[in-house]
C-alpha positions as CSV (number, residue, x, y, z in Angstrom):
1,X,-3.3,-22.3,9.4
2,X,-5.5,-19.6,11.3
3,X,-6.8,-16.8,9.3
4,X,-6.3,-13.3,10.6
5,X,-9.5,-11.3,11.0
6,X,-8.9,-7.9,9.2
7,X,-10.9,-4.7,9.1
8,X,-12.9,-4.6,5.9
9,X,-11.9,-1.6,4.0
10,X,-12.7,0.0,0.5
11,X,-11.1,3.2,-0.4
12,X,-12.7,5.1,-3.6
13,X,-10.3,8.3,-3.2
14,X,-7.2,9.2,-1.7
15,X,-9.1,11.6,0.6
16,X,-10.5,8.4,2.3
17,X,-7.3,6.7,2.8
18,X,-5.6,9.9,4.3
19,X,-8.5,10.2,6.6
20,X,-8.4,6.7,7.7
21,X,-4.3,6.9,8.2
22,X,-5.1,9.9,10.5
23,X,-7.7,8.2,12.4
24,X,-5.6,5.2,13.1
25,X,-2.7,7.5,14.0
26,X,-5.0,9.2,16.5
27,X,-6.2,6.0,18.0
28,X,-2.5,4.9,18.5
29,X,-1.6,7.9,20.2
30,X,-4.7,7.5,22.5
31,X,-3.3,3.9,23.0
32,X,-6.7,2.4,21.6
33,X,-5.0,1.1,18.2
34,X,-5.5,-2.6,17.6
35,X,-3.1,-4.4,15.5
36,X,-4.3,-7.4,13.6
37,X,-1.2,-8.3,11.8
38,X,2.6,-8.4,12.3
39,X,3.2,-4.7,11.3
40,X,3.2,-1.6,13.1
41,X,1.2,1.3,11.7
42,X,4.3,3.4,11.1
43,X,5.7,0.5,9.2
44,X,2.6,0.1,7.2
45,X,2.5,3.7,6.2
46,X,6.2,3.9,5.5
47,X,5.7,0.9,3.1
48,X,2.8,2.5,1.3
49,X,4.5,5.5,1.0
50,X,7.6,4.1,-0.5
51,X,5.6,2.0,-3.2
52,X,3.7,5.2,-4.1
53,X,7.3,7.0,-4.6
54,X,8.6,4.1,-6.7
55,X,6.1,5.0,-9.2
56,X,7.8,8.4,-9.7
57,X,11.5,7.4,-8.9
58,X,11.4,3.8,-10.5
59,X,11.2,0.3,-9.1
60,X,14.6,-1.1,-7.3
61,X,13.7,-4.2,-9.0
62,X,12.8,-5.9,-12.6
63,X,10.0,-8.4,-13.1
64,X,10.9,-11.0,-15.7
65,X,9.2,-10.7,-19.1
66,X,7.5,-13.9,-18.8
67,X,5.9,-13.1,-15.5
68,X,4.7,-9.8,-16.9
69,X,2.9,-11.2,-20.0
70,X,1.4,-13.9,-17.5
71,X,0.1,-11.4,-15.2
72,X,-1.0,-8.8,-17.4
73,X,-4.4,-10.3,-18.2
74,X,-5.1,-9.9,-14.0
75,X,-4.6,-6.0,-14.4
76,X,-8.6,-5.3,-14.0
77,X,-8.7,-7.5,-11.1
78,X,-5.6,-5.9,-9.5
79,X,-7.5,-2.5,-9.8
80,X,-10.9,-3.5,-8.6
81,X,-10.7,-6.4,-6.1
82,X,-9.0,-6.6,-2.9
83,X,-5.2,-7.7,-2.9
84,X,-4.4,-10.8,-1.2
85,X,-2.2,-11.0,1.7
86,X,1.1,-12.8,1.5
87,X,2.3,-11.9,-2.0
88,X,6.3,-12.0,-1.9
89,X,8.9,-10.9,-4.3
90,X,11.0,-13.4,-5.1
91,X,14.8,-12.9,-4.4
92,X,13.8,-9.9,-2.0
93,X,14.7,-10.2,1.5
94,X,11.3,-10.7,3.7
95,X,9.5,-10.8,0.3
96,X,8.8,-7.1,-0.1
97,X,10.6,-3.4,0.3
98,X,10.4,-0.8,2.6
99,X,9.5,-2.7,5.8
100,X,11.6,-0.9,8.3
101,X,9.7,-0.2,11.4
102,X,9.3,3.5,11.7
103,X,7.3,5.5,14.3
104,X,4.1,6.6,13.1
105,X,4.9,10.1,13.9
106,X,7.7,9.9,11.1
107,X,5.6,7.6,8.7
108,X,2.4,9.6,8.6
109,X,3.7,12.9,7.1
110,X,5.7,10.9,4.4
111,X,2.6,8.8,3.6
112,X,0.5,12.2,3.4
113,X,3.3,13.8,1.3
114,X,3.5,10.6,-0.9
115,X,-0.3,10.0,-1.5
116,X,-0.9,13.8,-1.9
117,X,1.5,13.6,-4.8
118,X,-0.2,10.6,-6.1
119,X,-3.6,12.7,-6.1
120,X,-2.2,15.7,-8.0
121,X,0.4,14.2,-10.3
122,X,0.4,11.2,-12.6
123,X,3.3,8.8,-11.8
124,X,5.8,8.8,-14.6
125,X,7.1,5.1,-14.4
126,X,5.5,2.0,-15.7
127,X,4.2,-0.4,-13.5
128,X,6.5,-3.3,-13.0
129,X,4.0,-6.0,-14.0
130,X,1.1,-4.0,-15.9
131,X,3.5,-1.4,-17.8
132,X,1.9,1.9,-18.3
133,X,-1.1,2.8,-16.3
134,X,-3.5,6.1,-16.5
135,X,-3.4,8.4,-13.6
136,X,-7.0,6.9,-12.4
137,X,-5.2,3.4,-12.6
138,X,-2.2,4.3,-10.6
139,X,-4.5,5.7,-7.7
140,X,-6.7,2.6,-7.7
141,X,-3.5,0.5,-7.6
142,X,-2.5,2.3,-4.5
143,X,-5.8,2.3,-2.8
144,X,-6.1,-1.4,-3.2
145,X,-2.6,-1.6,-1.8
146,X,-3.5,0.6,1.2
147,X,-6.7,-1.3,1.8
148,X,-4.7,-4.5,2.2
149,X,-2.1,-3.1,4.5
150,X,-4.4,-0.6,6.7
151,X,-6.9,-3.4,7.1
152,X,-4.4,-5.1,9.5
153,X,-5.0,-1.9,11.9
154,X,-8.1,-1.3,13.7
155,X,-8.9,2.2,15.6
156,X,-10.6,0.7,18.4
157,X,-10.3,-1.9,21.1
């Protein structure tokens, strides 16, 4: 199986991911965006926004207790190391949620709103695997998620 070359990313703050999303959207508008994976930019931004919103409105699935117990020791790694592509939710069509193909012009404002909320307001739901997280931990979790999905988009040809 061939490995896709992705753009190396590391976000330390929400402002960085917002600036990157804006740069990618600008590159797309100029016809310069290079997709390094299967998803469109709008699809990735919408997916990231939806997952950030789940942290406030609740997750539409439950993780079995034995999986939560087995995975909890991996919390520090999930907060500090890059996420690996290809993770799939069992019993979920397509392996994940919020994968609708959405135009970037529609997805970017939703993404900015969701991540802006994350910046200023701690989520009120427990993480489906790791349980309660601090505000800083929630931000790190979503930054790692954004690194994964935005690494499949490149602003230049």
